[in-house]
matplotlib code that plots the C-alpha trace (Angstrom):
import matplotlib.pyplot as plt

x = [43.7, 42.9, 38.9, 38.8, 40.5, 37.6, 34.6, 35.0, 35.3, 31.8, 30.6, 29.8, 30.3, 33.3, 30.6, 28.5, 31.3, 32.5, 28.6, 28.9, 31.9, 29.9, 27.1, 29.7, 28.2, 31.3, 34.7, 38.0, 40.4, 43.1, 43.6, 46.8, 47.2, 49.9, 47.6, 44.0, 43.8, 41.4, 42.4, 40.4, 40.8, 39.5, 37.4, 35.6, 33.7, 31.3, 30.4, 29.4, 27.3, 25.3, 24.8, 22.9, 21.4, 19.6, 18.5, 16.8, 15.0, 13.4, 15.6, 16.5, 20.1, 19.9, 18.6, 21.3, 23.7, 22.3, 21.9, 25.5, 26.1, 24.5, 26.1, 27.0, 23.9, 21.6, 18.7, 18.6, 19.5, 16.8, 14.3, 15.0, 14.5, 10.8, 10.2, 10.6, 8.3, 5.6, 6.0, 6.3, 2.8, 0.9, 2.3, 1.0, -2.0, -2.9, -1.8, -4.8, -6.7, -5.9, -6.8, -9.9, -10.9, -10.3, -11.5, -14.8, -15.9, -15.2, -18.3, -17.0, -15.5, -14.9, -13.0, -10.5, -7.5, -5.3, -3.7, -0.2, -1.3, 0.3, -2.1, -5.4, -7.5, -10.8, -10.9, -13.5, -16.7, -20.0, -21.3, -24.7, -26.8, -26.4, -22.9, -22.8, -21.5, -19.2, -16.8, -13.3, -13.5, -16.1, -13.9, -11.3, -13.7, -15.6, -11.9, -10.8, -13.9, -13.2, -9.5, -10.9, -13.3, -10.8, -9.0, -6.2, -4.7, -3.5, -0.5, -0.1, -2.2, -4.2, -2.8, -4.6, -4.1, -5.5, -5.2, -6.8, -8.4, -10.6, -13.1, -10.5, -9.4, -8.4, -7.9, -5.3, -3.6, -0.5, -2.2, -0.5, -2.5, -3.2, -3.6, -6.6, -5.0, -2.9, 0.7, 3.3, 4.5, 4.8, 8.0, 10.4, 13.0, 13.3, 15.9, 19.2, 20.1, 17.6, 18.1, 16.5, 15.0, 14.1, 11.7, 9.1, 8.5, 4.7, 1.5, 0.3, -3.6, -4.5, -5.7, -6.6, -5.1, -4.5, -4.1, -0.9, 1.0, 0.1, -4.1, -3.5, -1.7, -4.3, -7.1, -8.5, -10.9, -8.8, -8.6, -12.7, -13.7, -11.1, -10.0, -13.5, -14.4, -10.5, -7.2, -7.3, -4.3, -0.5, 2.6, 5.9, 7.7, 11.2, 13.7, 11.6, 9.3, 6.9, 3.7, 0.5, 1.7, 4.1, 8.1, 9.6, 13.9, 14.4, 12.8, 10.6, 7.5, 7.2, 4.0, 3.8, 0.3, -1.4, -0.4, 3.5, 5.5, 6.0, 8.6, 6.7, 9.1, 7.9, 8.7, 8.2, 7.0, 6.1, 3.1, 0.7, 1.9, 1.8, 4.3, 2.9, 3.9, 3.8, 4.0, 4.7, 1.7, 1.7, -1.7, -3.7, -3.3, 0.7, 0.1, -1.9, 1.3, 1.0, 2.5, 1.9, -0.6, -0.1, -0.8, -0.9, -0.7, -0.4, 1.5, -0.8, 2.7, 5.9, 5.8, 7.6, 5.0, 5.0, 3.1, 0.4, -0.1, -2.1, -3.7, -7.1, -8.0, -11.0, -12.0, -11.3, -12.0, -15.7, -16.8, -18.4, -22.3, -22.6, -24.7, -26.2, -27.4, -23.1, -21.6, -19.6, -17.7, -18.6, -17.4, -16.1, -19.3, -18.5, -17.0, -18.8, -18.2, -21.9, -23.7, -26.7, -25.3, -25.2, -26.2, -27.1, -27.1, -23.6, -20.8, -17.2, -14.4, -11.0, -11.4, -8.3, -10.8, -11.8, -13.5, -14.5, -15.2, -16.8, -16.1, -19.0, -16.1, -15.8, -12.2, -12.7, -10.6, -10.3, -8.9, -6.7, -5.2, -1.8, -2.4, -4.8, -5.0, -6.9, -9.2, -12.4, -16.3, -18.9, -23.0, -22.3, -18.8, -14.9, -12.3, -9.1, -7.0, -3.3, -4.5, -7.2, -10.3, -13.9, -15.7, -19.7, -21.4, -25.4, -26.9, -30.1, -31.7, -32.4, -34.3, -34.0, -30.6, -28.6, -25.5, -23.2, -22.2, -19.4, -17.8, -14.1, -11.5, -8.0, -5.5, -7.2, -8.9, -6.5, -4.1, -6.0, -8.8, -11.4, -15.1, -15.5, -16.1, -18.4, -17.6, -20.7, -20.2, -22.5, -22.5, -19.9, -21.7]
y = [-28.4, -27.8, -28.2, -24.0, -23.5, -25.9, -25.0, -21.5, -22.5, -24.6, -20.9, -22.9, -23.4, -26.0, -27.6, -28.6, -30.1, -32.1, -33.3, -34.6, -36.5, -37.8, -38.7, -40.6, -37.9, -36.7, -37.8, -36.2, -37.1, -37.5, -36.9, -36.0, -39.2, -36.5, -33.4, -34.6, -32.0, -32.7, -32.5, -32.3, -32.6, -30.0, -32.2, -33.3, -29.5, -31.6, -34.0, -31.3, -28.8, -32.9, -33.0, -29.5, -29.8, -33.4, -31.9, -28.3, -31.4, -32.6, -35.7, -36.1, -36.5, -40.2, -40.3, -38.6, -41.1, -44.2, -42.2, -41.0, -45.1, -46.0, -43.7, -46.6, -47.8, -45.4, -47.7, -47.3, -43.4, -43.0, -45.1, -43.1, -39.5, -41.3, -41.9, -39.0, -37.2, -39.5, -38.6, -35.3, -35.0, -36.8, -33.9, -31.5, -32.9, -33.3, -29.1, -28.6, -30.8, -28.8, -25.4, -26.6, -27.9, -24.8, -22.0, -24.1, -23.1, -23.2, -24.1, -23.8, -21.0, -19.5, -16.2, -16.9, -14.4, -16.3, -16.0, -13.9, -11.5, -12.0, -13.8, -14.0, -17.3, -18.0, -21.3, -24.5, -24.7, -24.4, -21.4, -19.3, -20.9, -17.4, -17.8, -21.9, -22.8, -19.0, -19.1, -18.2, -14.9, -14.0, -16.0, -13.7, -10.7, -12.1, -12.6, -8.7, -7.5, -9.0, -7.7, -4.7, -4.6, -5.9, -2.9, -4.7, -4.1, -7.2, -6.7, -9.7, -12.1, -14.7, -18.5, -21.2, -24.1, -27.9, -31.0, -30.4, -34.1, -33.2, -29.9, -28.9, -26.1, -22.5, -18.7, -16.6, -13.3, -11.5, -8.5, -5.9, -4.3, -0.9, 2.1, 3.7, 7.1, 8.8, 7.6, 8.1, 11.8, 12.7, 13.8, 12.2, 14.8, 15.8, 14.9, 16.9, 16.7, 15.6, 12.3, 12.1, 9.0, 9.1, 6.1, 7.8, 10.9, 11.5, 10.8, 8.0, 6.6, 6.2, 2.2, 2.0, 1.6, -1.5, -3.0, -5.3, -5.4, -9.2, -7.9, -6.1, -9.1, -11.4, -9.4, -9.0, -5.7, -2.3, -0.4, 0.1, 3.8, 6.2, 6.5, 6.7, 10.6, 11.8, 11.3, 10.2, 10.9, 11.4, 13.5, 13.3, 16.3, 16.9, 17.3, 16.2, 18.9, 20.2, 20.7, 20.5, 18.6, 16.2, 16.4, 13.5, 12.2, 8.8, 5.7, 8.3, 10.3, 13.2, 14.0, 17.3, 19.0, 19.6, 16.9, 16.7, 15.2, 11.1, 10.0, 6.7, 4.5, 3.7, 0.8, 0.4, -2.9, -4.3, -6.1, -7.4, -5.1, -2.0, -0.3, 0.3, 2.4, 0.7, 3.2, 2.5, 4.4, 5.7, 6.0, 6.8, 2.8, 3.7, 6.4, 4.2, 1.9, -0.4, -0.5, 1.3, 0.9, 0.0, 2.5, 1.8, 3.7, 3.1, 5.3, 6.7, 8.9, 9.8, 13.6, 16.0, 18.3, 21.6, 22.6, 24.8, 22.6, 20.2, 23.2, 23.7, 27.5, 29.7, 32.6, 35.4, 38.2, 38.9, 42.4, 43.7, 43.7, 44.5, 42.2, 44.3, 40.8, 40.3, 44.2, 43.5, 40.8, 37.2, 34.6, 31.1, 28.6, 25.1, 23.0, 20.3, 17.9, 17.7, 20.8, 19.3, 18.2, 22.2, 21.8, 24.9, 23.6, 22.1, 25.0, 24.1, 25.5, 26.0, 26.1, 27.1, 29.2, 32.2, 34.6, 37.1, 40.4, 42.0, 46.0, 47.6, 48.5, 44.7, 44.5, 41.0, 40.2, 37.0, 35.8, 32.5, 31.2, 33.1, 35.8, 37.8, 37.6, 40.3, 39.2, 40.5, 39.4, 40.2, 39.2, 34.9, 35.3, 34.8, 35.7, 34.3, 36.3, 34.7, 31.3, 32.1, 30.6, 31.3, 30.1, 30.5, 31.9, 32.0, 33.5, 31.7, 31.9, 29.2, 29.8, 33.2, 33.9, 34.3, 32.5, 32.2, 29.1, 29.9, 26.6, 25.3, 25.6, 24.1, 22.3, 18.9, 20.5, 22.7, 19.6, 16.3, 16.6, 16.6, 17.9, 21.0, 21.2, 23.9, 26.4, 28.3, 32.1, 33.5, 37.7, 39.0, 40.0]
z = [-4.1, -0.9, 0.4, 0.8, -3.2, -4.1, -2.2, -3.6, -7.2, -6.7, -5.0, -1.9, 1.8, 3.0, 5.7, 2.4, 1.1, 4.5, 4.5, 1.2, 1.7, 4.9, 2.9, 0.4, -2.5, -3.0, -1.9, -2.2, -4.2, -2.0, 2.1, 3.7, 6.3, 8.1, 8.7, 7.6, 4.7, 2.2, -1.4, -4.5, -8.0, -11.1, -12.3, -9.3, -9.4, -12.7, -10.1, -7.8, -9.8, -11.4, -7.2, -7.6, -11.0, -9.2, -5.8, -7.9, -9.6, -6.8, -6.3, -2.2, -1.2, -0.5, -4.0, -6.0, -4.1, -5.8, -8.9, -9.4, -8.2, -11.5, -13.5, -16.3, -16.5, -18.7, -18.7, -14.7, -14.4, -16.9, -14.8, -12.2, -13.5, -15.2, -11.9, -10.3, -13.2, -12.3, -8.2, -9.3, -11.8, -8.9, -6.3, -8.5, -9.2, -5.3, -5.3, -7.7, -5.6, -2.4, -4.0, -5.5, -2.3, -0.1, -3.4, -3.4, 0.0, 3.8, 5.5, 8.9, 10.5, 13.8, 14.9, 17.4, 18.6, 19.6, 23.6, 21.5, 19.2, 16.7, 14.4, 14.2, 12.7, 11.0, 12.9, 11.9, 14.0, 13.8, 11.9, 11.5, 8.9, 6.7, 5.8, 5.5, 2.8, 1.7, -0.2, 0.5, -0.1, 1.9, 4.5, 4.3, 4.4, 7.5, 9.2, 7.8, 9.6, 13.1, 12.6, 12.8, 15.3, 18.0, 17.0, 15.4, 11.9, 9.2, 8.5, 6.0, 3.6, 4.2, 4.8, 4.8, 7.0, 7.6, 5.2, 1.7, 2.3, 5.2, 6.4, 8.6, 6.7, 8.7, 7.6, 9.2, 9.1, 11.1, 12.5, 15.1, 17.9, 17.5, 20.1, 20.8, 20.6, 18.1, 19.9, 16.6, 15.5, 11.9, 11.6, 9.0, 8.1, 4.6, 2.4, 2.9, -0.9, -3.8, -5.7, -9.4, -10.4, -14.2, -14.3, -11.7, -13.5, -14.9, -14.2, -12.0, -11.8, -8.4, -8.0, -4.9, -1.0, -0.2, 3.1, 2.3, -1.0, -1.7, -1.3, -5.3, -6.7, -5.6, -6.2, -2.9, -2.3, -1.1, 1.7, 1.9, -0.7, 0.9, -2.6, -3.7, -4.3, -3.3, -5.0, -8.4, -9.5, -8.5, -10.5, -9.6, -11.3, -12.2, -9.9, -7.1, -7.7, -4.9, -4.9, -3.1, -0.1, -2.4, -3.0, -3.6, -4.2, -5.2, -3.3, -0.7, -1.7, 1.0, 2.5, 4.3, 5.6, 9.0, 11.0, 9.7, 7.1, 6.5, 4.3, 2.2, 0.3, -2.6, -5.9, -9.3, -10.9, -13.8, -13.9, -16.5, -19.4, -17.0, -14.5, -11.2, -8.3, -4.6, -1.9, 2.1, 3.1, 6.8, 7.3, 10.2, 11.4, 11.5, 13.7, 16.1, 16.6, 13.3, 9.5, 6.3, 4.0, 0.2, -2.1, -5.8, -8.6, -12.6, -14.6, -17.4, -19.2, -18.2, -19.2, -17.4, -15.8, -14.4, -11.6, -14.0, -15.9, -13.1, -11.2, -11.8, -12.6, -12.8, -14.7, -12.2, -14.5, -13.6, -13.6, -9.7, -9.1, -6.1, -3.1, -0.3, 1.8, 2.3, 3.1, 6.4, 8.7, 8.7, 11.0, 10.7, 11.8, 10.2, 7.3, 5.6, 2.5, 0.8, 0.5, 2.2, 5.4, 7.1, 10.1, 11.8, 15.7, 14.9, 15.0, 15.2, 16.9, 15.2, 11.3, 9.4, 7.6, 10.4, 8.8, 5.7, 5.4, 2.0, 1.1, -0.4, -3.4, -4.5, -2.3, 0.2, 3.4, 4.3, 7.6, 8.0, 11.2, 10.6, 7.8, 6.1, 2.1, -0.1, -3.3, -5.4, -5.0, -7.1, -6.8, -5.7, -6.6, -3.7, -6.2, -5.3, -7.3, -6.1, -6.8, -9.8, -8.2, -7.8, -5.1, -5.2, -2.5, -1.2, 1.8, 3.4, 6.2, 9.3, 11.8, 11.5, 11.3, 7.9, 6.8, 4.3, 2.1, 0.1, -1.5, -0.4, -2.8, -1.6, -2.3, -2.3, -5.3, -7.4, -7.3, -6.4, -8.0, -4.9, -4.9, -3.4, 0.7, 1.9, 5.0, 6.5, 8.2, 10.2, 11.2, 13.1, 16.4]

ax = plt.figure().add_subplot(projection="3d")
ax.plot(x, y, z, "-o")
ax.set_aspect("equal")
plt.show()
């Protein structure tokens, strides 16, 4: 058969067969003297696959040629295999020793940004006394801090450079330069048609946000405490069901909030007996010209939830009790996460919740950016009848001025498991 047909049988390229012929590994059974066409016999395919097996075992092409030339002597072939096994075992031992040496510690380090800012190295150099004899993780942590301080984002795992037989070892990572302001708009389009993915439906517990996916597998710490008191779990409802700021279609999680819409690709992997979801999340660094980070979640069940099953609701059927202190209109002053963080000297503008009015008969009107929403109130409580939320309030006097402090329960609280925030109001003048 001609060389092209033989290449198809062997699932290889013609150039590979020509190279093997040039090295004397696999020569054609016949070459047409008139045309120069190469012809191979069917039994030569076994020789080709034998060469492939030897290459996979770590033999060079020169060694393979020598082995094939000795196929009639079993003792000599076995001797070559024994020698290769000893060589590979020695290489493996050297690799283990190198690993121990590197992980034992890098005693000298200097942060250096290369002239072309696509990589940053923690290079070997004298270190301050307080970080002498630091371990490998500490070196990586120091490099991470240096990357951030120079307004870069790390977009790869950590790499080691240098000879394992010396102390001249360096640690590096790929980076991208960030802009000082948000330059990338969040305007990804929603899918035109929903595509199902039964494997993603259910509850997923948040493991953490990582700079890169490799950090999760290597055990490197997650990205700060970004999720320390925030999102605990995420639900994928049937048919891409929209809840809170999320909806999905196969392979993509969509997020819609006040900043815009982002399409965040995801993939599911089995690891260590669990199913994990890796989401390429377009975070704040992405808006500054960086890369998406990796949000990791672990599946805890595969139930098809409804919105009502996952929403936090309160008892709003409270009897009316008057509180003359709050009658009238109040204007929004400031918003804060911690109740003790209220500062009357730091008013804020542009708050989403603009104001609230308490009427004598228990009627309540809340004003927002684009609408007003009726509700009810009773002594100590604002009652959101639509979302079934009970928001506690208190009146406090600071420097002769009365302030109304109200719990702020929004979608973050209802669906995300967040703690409540707070909004302070002052009387309308």
